[in-house]
N, C-alpha and C positions, 0 to 999 in steps of 0.2 A: 450565776456561774460566769466567770470571765472567759472570753474567747480570744483575747489579745495576748500579748507577751507579758502581761502583768508587770510592766515597768522594766522588763529585761534585767540587765545587770546594774541599773541605776539605783541610787539610794532610796530607801523607803522610810527615811527618818528625817526629822527636822530638829534643830537646824543642821544644814549641810552646806557644803561649798561646791557642790557638783551640779547645781542647777536642778536639784530634785524638788520634791513637793514641799509646800509650805502651808501653814494653816490658812483657811479661807474663812474670814469672819462672817461672810454672808450665809454660811451653812452651820454656824455655831448653834448649839442648843439654846433655846430661849431661857431666860432666867426663870427660876422656880421659886414661888413664895414658900418659905418655911416659917421662920419667925423673923422675917426680914426678906431680903432678896439675895439669892445665890446666883452665881454665874462662874464662868471660867475666867481665870486671870493668869497672866504670864508669871512664871516663877523666876525670880532673879537668881543667878548663879552666885553663891557666896562662898567664902573660904571654908565655911562650916562643912561643905561637901567633901573636903579633903582631910579633915581630922581623922576620921575613922580609918580610911585606907592607909594613912601615914602611921597610925598606931599599929595596924596589922603588920605593915612592913617592918617597923622598928622593934616591936615588942613581942609579936607572936611568931613571926617567921624566923627560922634558923638561918645561918649563913648559907647553908646548902639550898634551903627553900628560896632565898633571895637570888642566888646564882641561877637556879632553874627558872625563876620568874623572869629575870632580866634576859636570859638566853632565849626563852620562848617569845617574849615581846620583840626583841631585836630580830629574831628569825621571821616573825609574822609581819612586823611593821617595815621590814627592810625593803620590800617591793613597793611600798606606798610612795606617793609623790612627796617630795621633800617638805612642802608646806604642811601636809598632813602629819608627817613625822614631827615637825617642829611644834605644831599645835598640841599634839598628843603628849609629846615629851615634856612640854611646859606644864601640862596637867599632872604628870607624874612628879615633876619638880615641886609643884604646889603641895603635894601629899608629903613628900620628903625630899630634901635636897640631894641626898645620896642616891636615892631611887632615880630621880630625874637625871642626875649626872651620869650614872652608870648606863642608863638607856641611851642618853645622848652620845656618850663615848662609843657604845656598841654600834650605833648607827652612823658614826663619823660626823656628828653634828657639832657645831660650835657651842660649847657649854655656856659661855657668857651670853650668847644670843638666846639660848633656851631659858636661862635665868631671867633675862630681861623680859621675855615673852610671858613668863610665869607671873611677873608683877603687873601685867596688863589685865584689863577687863576682857571678857570673851570677845566683845565687838572689836576692841582695839587689836586683839591678838589676830583676829581674822583679817582685818585691814592690813596689818603689818606683814602677813604671810600670803596675801593674795597675789596670784600670778600676774 
């Protein structure tokens, strides 16, 4: 049982840009012999992660569904720091250009900047939007 503030309002996920926790390799699970050696390996972010949400946005959602989605995202992301807004909107843009553009416009962001960020790797996107 924890008796502290359990991290308070800080992030409890990784990667994050708020100085929150990150993996500690010294406490990683040891490799396990199966039919060879198994272990934990970092997973690279690929554009494959954006195909399915893009198809959902384009092919499954109605115009009304898309309007509600954009409105909800803009309302909830509106109070976030601009660098977080830019990073997240770039991910929406990677799923579908219209999706990202509409969120960017709703947040008052520069759509060209969001499109440029969408073309970057995650690491480059974080560097480009760091305070």
